[in-house]
N, C-alpha and C positions, 0 to 999 in steps of 0.2 A: 800695526801702528807704526807710522813713517817718523821718524827721528832726525833731526839734524844736530850736529855739534861743531861748534866753532872754537878752536882755540889755537893759537900760535905755538904753543908748546907741544910738540909731538909725542912726549911721553904722558902728558894729560890725554892726548887723543887716545893712545894705545890703551890708557887705562881705562877710558869708557869704552872702547870696544870690547876688552876683556871683560868688563862687568857686564856688559848685555850679553856678550857671547858665553858668559857663565852661567846667566840666567837661564838659558836653554829655552828660551820664548821664542817659537818660529814666527810670531806674531809680530816682532820687533824688527823693522829694517832700517839699518842705522846708515848714516851718511857723513862722513866727517870732513871739516874743510879747515884752512888754517888762517883765512883773513875774511874781514867783514866784506870788501869789493867782490871776493869770490864768492861768499854767502848770497848777497843780493841777485848776482848775476843768475845763479842756479835758481833762487826764489823765483825771479822774473821769467825763466824759462822752463822751468819744470812743468810738466804736464799734470801731475798729481800735488795737492797739497801736502805739506807736513803738518803732522798732528801735535808736535813738541819740537822745541827748540831748546838747545843748551848753549849760553853764550858766555866766554871769558870775559870780565869786565876790563880787564887790561890788555890791549892789544896794539901794535904799532900801525900805523896807516888810518885805522879806524878803529876806536875804543868800542867796548860790547855795548855801553850805554846808546853813543849814537847810532849804531847799527840796529837796537833794539826799536830806537824811534822810527827808523826809515822802514822796519819791518812791520809795524804798527799802522804805517801809513800806507800799506799795501791793502786794498779791501779783503782779500782773502784770508789776510792774517790779523784781522782788528781785534780776534778773541782767542787767538792759539796760545796755549801755555808757552810761557818764556821763562826758563829757568836761568839764573846768572851763578856763574862759577866766579867764586872771587876769594882772595886771600884775607885772612882774618883782620889783616890791620887795613882793609878798606874798607872800613864800616860807613867812613862818610860818603862813600859811592853809592852804598846799597840804598838810601833814601832816593838818590837822584836816578837809579835803574827802576825802582818801582815808579816814580813819577813820569818816567819815559816809557812804562808799559809793563815791566817785568811782573811776572805773579809768583816767584819763588827763588831762592837762592840756595846754593849750596857751597859751605867754605872747603877751601884748599888746605891740605890734602883731605879728600875725601874717602870714606869708607864706602866700598862697593854697595853694601846693604842700605846706606843712606840713599845713594844715588836711584837705586831700585825703588826704595820707598817713596821719594819726591815724584819719581814717575807715575808710581799709582797714585799719588796725590793730584798730579796733572791730569790722568784720566777722569778722576772724579770731577774735576773743574771743566774739563770739556763736556760733561754731560749737563752743566748747569749753567754756567757762567755766559755761555753764548745765547742764553735764553733770557738772561737778567735785561730788564728794560734800561733803554740808555736814551739820553737826549744829548744833542750837540748844542754847542753855544748858540749857533745860528738860528735853531729852532726857537731859542728863547726871544728872539725878535718878533715872532708871532704869536698873536693870542688863543684863538682856539674857541670852543664853546665852553663856559661855565661849567663844572662839574664833571665834563666828558674828558676822559683820560685812557690812554692805552697801557695803564698799569694800575695795579691795586695801592690803596693807601698804604698797606703794610708791606709792599715790596720795596727793596732796596732799589732805589732809583740812581743809575751813575749819569753824571753829565759830564762828558767827553771834553777834554783840554781845559778842566779848570785844575789850576795848580795845587799840588798835595793832595788831591782827591783820587782815590783808587777804589777798586770793586772791594768789597767785605771779605772775599775769599782771599785775594792777596794781602789784604791787611792782616788777616789771621795768620798767614802763613810768616810774614814779616814778625808778628810777635813770637810766634812758635820757635822761628830760627834763632832768637836773640839767644847770645851766649848768655851762661848763669852770671857771668861777672859783670853783665852789662845790665841785669835786670835791676840794680840799686839804682841807676841812672835814668832809669825808664819811669816815665808816668803815663797813665791811661786815664781819660774822663770821657764821659758822653755830654753831648748838648742836644738841646731839645727846643724846637721852635714851637711857641704857645700857639694854641689855637691852629695847630697846622691841619687837625681832621677838619676844621671849616673852612680854612682855605682851600683844601683839596677838594671838599663837597662843594663849595660855592665859588671857587676859582678858576682861571684857565689853567691850562699846562705850563703856559709862559711864566704866568703869576706864582704857580708852584715851586717850579723850577728857579725862578729868580729869587725867591726866598731861600732855597738852599744853597744856591751859589753864594748869594750874598752872606749867608752866615758862614759858609766856609771861609770866605774872603776876609771875613772878620776876625775869625779864629787865627787864620795864617798871619794877616797883620799884626795881632796883639802879641801872638805866642814869638814870630819872628825868627824863627829856627829852622834850618834846612831838615832837621831829624823829625819835622812833624808830619806825620801821614794822616789822612781821614779817610772815613767810608760812610755814606749814607746807609743805615740800617733798616730804613722804613719807619712809616709813622713818625715824618719829621725829625727824624733822631740821627745823630753823627756821632761816631766813635771815632775817637783821637788817641793816636798814640805819639808820645814824644819821646824820644831817646836822647833825654839830656836831664841834667839838674837845674837847669836856667830856666825854669817856667815861673811866670809872675804867682804869687800867693792867691790862695783862694779864701774868700770871695773876692778880692779885688780884682781878679781874672775875670769873673763874671760882668762886674761893672765896667772893666774896660773893653769887653767884647760888646756890650751891650751900645756903650758908647761909640765904639766903631760903627756899629749897624745903624745907630742914629744918624750918622755923618751922611750916610749913603743916599738918603733921600730918594727912596724907592717908591714906584707908583703902581697901581692897579691898572689894567687895561683901560679903564674909563678916566685916567688922569689924576685920580685921587691918591692921597699919599697912603702907603701902606705902611701901617704901625706894627712893626715887627718885633716882637719881644723874645729872647732867648734865655733859657736856663742853663746853668753850668752845673753838673755834679762835682763834688768834690773829688780832684785827682786821686789815684790809687796806684799801687806798686803792682806789678804783674805777678800772678801765682808764679811760687817758685818753682812749683812742680810742672814739668814739659807735659805729663799726663793731662789733658783737659786744661792745658794752661789758658787757651784762647776762650773756651766756653765760660770757665769760671770766672776770668778777668773780666770779659765784656758783660757779663751778666751782673758782677758786682758794679760795676761803672752805671749799668743803666739803673740798677737800684738806687745809686746814689743820687742821679738825676730825677729820678721818679720822687724820691723822699724830699728833694730839693724844690720842686714844682708843688708838692703837698704844704710845704713850709710856707711857701709866697702865696698860696691861694687856698681860699677857703672851699673851693671846688676841687674835689678830687681828680686828678688827670686821668685818661683813658689809660688800661693797662696795656703796656707795652711787652709783645710777646719775646721768647727766647730771641738771642742773637743770631742773624743770617750769616755771620763769618765763623760760627763754630765749625771745629773740623771732627 
């Protein structure tokens, strides 16, 4: 496994080298660099791709978030695990790092065991995330055949370049790594597009993707906080994590999001209006225990939106399977 670590602090680089040296794993080949420009030059000229990248957030000349964006722009590194190294006081930067394409983070000073653990998580992510179905915003300009898609209805669909939308696995990592002191300020909720199964079965990929992207944009506009991150979990359901106490009260939150969707004037491929309705589950606090925090928290959030759907309709909604972001 080829690993690249970029940090302007030589002490941190020495700690990373010592950590992987002590792991006694001959399968890890580590390269360390001290600047973003040097990393980009290496990535552009190296014959072999790196399997995992560690980036310090705060660096002179080019910070880690900007570097992460440049790395993601390279075709060979669109899905490579990128783990940010951050000070605990840099929590405001963590969300921006995830939006730039980071998949995980480790706080300094780090325990060598934690660093090795996050590398093992990165290995698991490599096996699944590269296969996750993705759409680009440009693809949403084309229709396609109704009901014919390159992904299943239950698969998490990631639309690239949509602000504050990440893959389920990184969203789970983000929630898992939140400090105990930050959990009291964190809200988690799920949002479901009504009749999404019908839209998937009868609509084009563009129509289905537009519905997801519009719902993400509506939630982002209403919540209006940089600490918001979202992931599509399949079945027309979005998982939303807000690391802030400044969240509009529910059910006013649901009405505000629906009103925002209604102003978008979305259209089907045949130019008829797309009547998009969104249900929002009551927000919850994350599970306090780090053990199975992701699975239990996201499962509860989905249960809340399922109950909300039942309360709003005489027709029971389709069953939504376990969360895709579970670790």
